C-alpha positions in Angstrom: 0.0 -0.1 0.0 1.2 3.5 -0.8 1.4 5.9 2.1 0.7 9.6 2.2 1.5 12.4 4.8 -0.3 15.7 4.9 1.1 18.7 6.7 -1.3 21.5 7.3 -0.5 25.3 7.8 -3.0 28.0 8.6 -6.7 28.4 9.5 -9.6 26.1 10.2 -10.6 26.1 6.5 -7.2 24.5 5.7 -7.6 22.0 8.5 -10.9 21.1 6.9 -9.4 20.9 3.4 -6.8 18.6 4.7 -9.4 16.2 6.1 -10.8 16.2 2.5 -7.4 15.6 1.0 -6.9 12.7 3.4 -10.3 11.3 2.7 -9.7 11.4 -1.1 -6.3 9.8 -0.9 -7.6 6.9 1.2 -10.5 6.3 -1.2 -7.7 5.9 -3.8 -6.0 3.2 -1.8 -3.4 5.2 0.0 -2.7 4.7 3.8 -1.7 7.3 6.2 2.1 7.4 7.1 3.0 8.2 10.8 5.6 10.7 9.4 6.6 12.3 6.3 9.8 10.2 6.3 7.7 7.1 5.8 5.5 8.4 3.1 5.3 7.7 -0.7 3.4 11.0 -1.3 3.9 14.2 0.9 1.2 16.8 0.7 1.8 20.4 2.0 -1.6 22.3 2.5 -0.3 25.7 2.7 -1.2 29.2 4.0 0.0 32.6 2.8 -1.9 35.1 5.1 1.3 36.0 6.8 5.1 35.6 6.4 5.7 32.9 9.1 3.8 30.1 7.3 5.9 30.8 4.1 9.1 30.6 6.1 8.0 27.2 7.7 6.9 25.8 4.3 10.3 26.6 2.8 12.0 24.7 5.7 9.5 21.6 5.2 10.2 21.7 1.4 13.9 21.7 2.0 13.6 18.5 4.0 11.3 16.9 1.4 13.9 17.7 -1.2 16.6 15.9 0.6 14.4 12.8 1.0 13.5 13.0 -2.7 17.4 12.9 -3.6 17.4 9.6 -1.6 14.2 8.3 -3.0 13.4 9.8 -6.5 10.0 8.0 -6.5 8.8 10.3 -3.6 5.9 12.5 -4.9 5.7 15.9 -3.5 2.5 18.0 -3.8 1.9 21.6 -2.6 -1.7 22.8 -2.3 -3.6 25.6 -0.6 -3.4 29.3 -0.6 0.5 29.8 -1.1 0.2 27.4 -4.1 -2.7 29.5 -5.6 -0.7 32.7 -4.9 2.5 31.5 -6.6 1.1 29.1 -9.2 3.7 28.1 -11.8 6.4 30.0 -9.8 6.4 27.2 -7.2 8.0 24.9 -9.9 10.7 27.7 -10.6 11.5 28.1 -6.9 11.1 24.4 -6.0 11.8 22.4 -9.2 11.5 19.0 -7.1 7.7 19.7 -6.6 5.5 17.3 -8.7 2.1 18.7 -8.3 0.8 22.1 -7.2 -2.9 23.0 -6.9 -5.1 25.6 -5.3 -7.7 25.3 -2.6 -10.5 25.1 -5.1 -8.9 22.2 -6.9 -8.9 19.4 -4.3 -11.4 17.2 -6.1 -9.0 16.8 -9.0 -5.9 15.9 -6.9 -6.4 12.1 -7.7 -6.4 12.8 -11.4 -3.3 15.0 -11.2 -1.5 12.2 -9.3 -2.3 10.0 -12.3 -5.0 7.9 -10.5 -7.7 9.1 -12.8 -6.0 8.4 -16.0 -4.0 11.6 -16.5 -1.7 14.0 -14.6 -0.6 17.5 -14.9 2.6 17.9 -16.7 5.5 18.8 -14.4 5.7 22.5 -14.1 2.0 23.1 -14.8 -0.5 24.4 -12.1 -3.6 22.4 -11.8 -6.9 24.7 -11.2 -10.6 24.1 -11.1 -13.0 25.8 -8.7 -15.1 23.3 -6.8 -16.3 22.7 -3.3 -14.6 19.7 -1.9 -17.7 18.9 0.3 -18.6 15.9 -1.8 -15.3 14.1 -1.0 -14.8 11.6 1.6 -13.6 13.2 4.9 -10.9 11.8 7.2 -11.8 13.6 10.5 -9.5 13.9 13.4 -12.4 13.0 15.9 -15.5 10.9 14.9 -17.8 13.2 17.0 -16.8 16.6 15.7 -16.7 17.9 12.1 -16.2 20.9 10.0 -19.0 21.8 7.5 -18.0 24.2 4.8 -20.9 26.7 3.9 -19.0 28.9 1.4 -15.6 29.5 -0.1 -14.0 32.9 -1.1 -14.6 36.3 0.0 -16.1 39.5 -1.4 -14.5 41.9 1.1 -11.5 44.2 0.1 -9.5 44.4 3.3 -6.2 46.2 2.4 -4.0 43.7 4.1 -5.6 40.4 3.1 -4.7 38.1 0.1 -7.7 35.6 0.7 -9.9 37.1 -2.1 -7.0 36.6 -4.5 -6.2 33.0 -3.6 -9.8 31.8 -2.7 -11.7 33.8 -5.2 -15.1 35.5 -4.9 -17.6 34.3 -2.4 -19.6 31.1 -3.4 -22.3 29.9 -1.1 -23.3 26.2 -0.9 -26.9 25.5 -1.4 -28.8 25.3 2.0 -30.1 21.9 1.2 -26.8 20.5 0.4 -25.4 21.8 3.8 -28.4 20.6 5.9 -28.1 17.1 4.2 -24.4 17.0 5.0 -25.2 17.9 8.7 -27.9 15.2 8.8 -25.6 12.6 7.5 -22.9 13.8 10.0 -25.3 13.3 12.9 -26.3 9.9 11.7 -22.7 9.0 11.7 -22.4 10.0 15.4 -21.0 13.5 15.1 -22.2 15.7 18.0 -20.6 19.0 17.3 -20.2 20.9 14.0 -18.4 24.0 13.1 -19.8 25.9 10.1 -16.9 27.3 8.1 -16.5 30.2 5.6 -14.2 33.2 5.1 -17.2 35.3 6.0 -19.9 33.0 7.3 -22.5 35.6 8.1 -22.7 36.9 4.5 -23.6 33.3 3.4 -26.5 33.0 1.0 -26.4 36.5 -0.5 -25.0 35.2 -3.9 -27.6 32.4 -4.2 -30.4 32.4 -6.8 -33.6 34.3 -5.7 -35.4 31.1 -4.9 -32.6 29.7 -2.7 -31.6 33.0 -1.1 -31.6 33.0 2.7 -29.5 34.3 5.5 -27.0 32.8 8.0 -29.4 33.1 10.8 -31.8 30.8 9.0 -29.0 28.4 8.2 -28.2 28.2 12.0 -31.9 27.4 12.7 -31.9 24.8 10.1 -28.9 23.0 11.5 -30.2 23.4 15.1 -33.3 21.4 14.1 -31.0 18.3 13.0 -31.4 15.5 15.6 -28.2 14.4 17.1 -26.3 17.7 16.7 -25.8 19.0 20.2 -23.3 21.8 19.6 -23.0 24.3 16.7 -20.1 26.7 16.2 -19.2 28.9 13.3 -16.1 30.8 12.1 -15.3 33.4 11.0 -17.9 36.3 10.9 -17.1 39.9 9.6 -18.5 42.5 11.9 -20.0 44.5 9.0 -22.3 41.5 8.1 -23.3 40.5 11.7 -27.0 41.2 11.6 -29.9 40.9 13.9 -31.3 37.5 12.6 -27.9 35.9 13.4 -27.8 37.3 17.0 -31.4 36.1 17.5 -30.5 32.5 16.2 -27.5 32.4 18.6 -29.7 33.4 21.4 -32.7 31.0 20.6 -31.2 28.0 19.1 -30.3 25.4 21.9 -27.4 23.9 20.0 -25.7 27.1 18.9 -22.8 27.6 21.4 -22.4 30.8 23.5 -19.1 31.8 21.6 -18.5 34.3 18.9 -15.1 35.0 17.3 -15.4 38.6 16.3 -12.3 40.0 14.4 -11.5 43.6 15.5 -8.1 44.1 13.8 -7.6 47.6 15.2 -9.2 49.9 17.8 -8.3 53.0 15.9 -11.0 54.3 13.5 -8.2 55.8 11.2 -6.4 52.5 10.9 -9.7 50.5 10.4 -10.6 52.9 7.5 -7.1 52.3 6.0 -7.5 48.7 6.5 -10.8 49.0 4.5 -12.7 47.1 7.4 -15.9 49.2 6.7 -16.8 49.7 10.4 -15.5 51.9 13.2 -14.9 51.3 16.9 -18.2 52.7 17.8 -20.1 50.3 15.4 -18.0 47.5 16.7 -18.8 48.3 20.4 -22.5 48.6 19.6 -22.4 45.0 18.2 -20.6 43.7 21.2 -23.3 45.2 23.4 -26.0 43.7 21.3 -24.5 40.2 21.5 -23.9 40.3 25.2 -27.3 41.7 25.9 -28.9 39.0 23.8 -26.8 36.0 24.7 -26.2 35.5 28.5 -22.6 34.2 29.4 -21.3 34.9 25.8 -17.6 34.3 25.4 -16.0 36.7 22.8 -12.8 36.0 20.8 -11.2 38.3 18.4 -8.2 38.9 16.0 -5.9 41.9 16.4 -3.1 43.3 14.0 -0.3 45.5 15.2 2.0 47.5 13.1 -0.4 48.2 10.3 1.2 50.9 7.9 0.9 54.2 9.4 -0.1 53.0 12.8 1.1 55.6 15.4 1.4 55.3 19.2 -1.9 57.0 19.5 -3.6 54.5 17.1 -2.1 51.6 19.1 -3.2 53.1 22.4 -6.8 53.2 21.1 -6.4 49.5 20.4 -5.4 48.8 23.8 -8.1 51.0 25.3 -10.7 49.1 23.4 -9.1 45.6 24.5 -9.7 46.9 28.0 -13.2 48.0 27.3 -14.5 44.8 25.7 -12.5 42.4 27.8 -12.2 39.5 25.4 -12.1 35.9 26.5 -9.5 35.1 23.9 -7.6 36.8 21.1 -5.3 35.9 18.3 -2.7 38.6 17.9 -0.5 39.3 14.9 2.2 41.5 13.7 1.3 43.0 10.2 2.9 41.1 7.4 2.8 42.6 3.9 1.7 40.3 1.2 2.6 40.8 -2.3 -0.4 41.9 -4.3 -2.3 43.6 -1.5 -2.8 47.4 -1.1 -1.1 47.4 2.4 2.1 46.0 1.0 2.4 49.2 -1.4 1.9 51.8 1.4 5.0 53.9 1.9 4.7 54.3 5.8 5.5 50.9 7.0 6.1 50.5 10.7 9.6 49.4 11.9 10.0 45.9 13.0 11.2 46.7 16.4 8.1 48.9 17.0 5.8 46.1 15.8 7.4 43.7 18.4 7.2 46.1 21.2 3.5 46.7 20.5 2.8 43.1 20.2 4.4 42.3 23.7 2.2 45.0 25.2 -0.9 43.7 23.4 -0.3 40.1 24.4 0.1 41.1 28.1 -3.1 42.9 28.1 -5.0 40.1 26.3 -3.5 37.4 28.6 -4.3 39.4 31.8 -7.8 40.0 30.8 -8.4 36.4 29.7 -7.0 35.1 33.0 -9.3 37.3 34.9 -12.2 36.2 32.7 -11.4 32.5 33.3 -10.7 32.8 37.0 -14.3 34.1 37.4 -15.4 30.6 36.3 -13.5 29.0 39.3 -16.0 27.4 41.7 -18.7 26.8 39.0 -19.7 23.8 36.9 -19.0 23.5 33.2 -20.5 21.0 30.5 -17.5 19.5 28.6 -17.4 17.8 25.4 -14.5 15.4 26.0 -11.9 15.3 23.2 -9.3 12.9 24.9 -6.4 12.9 27.1 -4.6 16.2 28.1 -1.8 17.2 25.8 0.3 18.3 28.7 -0.7 15.5 31.3 -1.8 12.1 30.1 -3.3 11.4 33.5 -6.0 14.0 32.9 -8.7 14.3 30.3 -9.4 17.4 28.2 -12.4 18.9 26.4 -14.1 22.2 25.6 -16.9 24.1 27.1 -19.8 25.6 25.1 -17.9 28.9 25.4 -14.9 27.2 23.8 -12.5 27.2 26.7 -10.2 24.2 27.0 -10.6 22.3 30.2 -8.1 19.7 31.7 -9.7 17.7 34.3 -9.4 14.6 36.5 -11.9 11.8 35.5 -12.5 8.9 33.2 -15.0 10.3 30.7 -14.4 8.8 27.3 -13.8 10.9 24.2 -17.1 12.0 22.5 -19.0 12.1 25.8 -20.2 15.0 27.9 -19.0 15.5 31.4 -20.0 18.0 34.1 -16.7 19.3 35.5 -16.2 21.4 38.7 -13.8 24.2 38.0 -10.9 24.5 40.5 -8.3 26.6 38.9 -7.6 28.8 35.7 -5.1 30.3 33.4 -5.3 32.7 30.5 -6.0 29.9 28.1 -7.4 26.9 30.1 -9.5 25.8 33.0 -8.7 22.9 35.4 -11.1 20.8 37.4 -12.6 17.4 38.4 -15.4 15.4 36.8 -18.5 15.2 38.9 -20.9 13.6 36.5 -21.0 12.0 33.0 -23.4 11.6 30.2 -22.7 8.6 28.2 -21.6 8.9 24.5 
């Protein structure tokens, strides 16, 4: 049996795409290798949102090239957003790569590997734009699943390359999505995460007879028997409308967690970023969400060092972080991406200033998150158990409805729900002990 190994960089959409890649390869008779060293086919599913994944990919490809010199029959495939951005240039930079394909081309990977009767000539980039949702899926856990509702993005954020590499927004038909969710429930899935570059604009590009909104999609998924938790990512603040807020508040299976990217607390910088909202509008949305959804957890994304960001602009970001008091945040240093508007701006911020601001931002985010988590100590949390703790195998781990990781003493099997008494907290996790169990 030929064996494959997939290395994934980047976002949840890439993680989902990798599950489809694995499912496709296994349907073609491949088995999964424990490591890339043991594989006959290595696939790199890439990200190009920031510079760091590009650097990591280069190191991985260097190792793969060394293995290929020893084993010329090794097949190296590069997919994902970096591949789409570079296209044929990949073969110029990395001539040992055999296959390159974009994120909309996963259904054709088998053909390009020769399994379907033809292959892409070396040095040619394979491209077709299709959802991968009809492909088999090799999930990490049998009781959790991603569900792709759309691909691409119609926003024009000045720093973002996603529209260039994933294309214009395309929504899946609602019937297809609900049918997939129903099939997953019948297969034992208890938690789904709806995925899109901008999930809450889903449906607006559909034909008039199919057109609906994301709030209605949440309600339709909530009605599927067997699905006990529904999450979604990522929404854009500009498209977060009242029907979606109402669905979160009223649907029993929709979790009390919203990841709401901020990017900056400065109105001037948000305008330069072309985010199409200002801090006041963002804060009004936060107030609406928290007043509508009791015990809501809020996460966010923040970029520091965007071109032209001054000390005053950054101070406004810190002030907004203190005002909102997020439960979690992903923090990033601005990374210019070729082909984006922001990369062409002349007033780039010095690296040392970016790093100093990031340190201050991380300190504030972690302090607030620790305080928010400490407020949960002494209470009970419902946990969907994911398996043993990654840091202490004697403990179990799982997530609350609010998407907080919990390490706890107990024996609950993966896929079950456990009630855990919370005894301790950090900025990222809770710790406790199992007090009751609902069987899987």
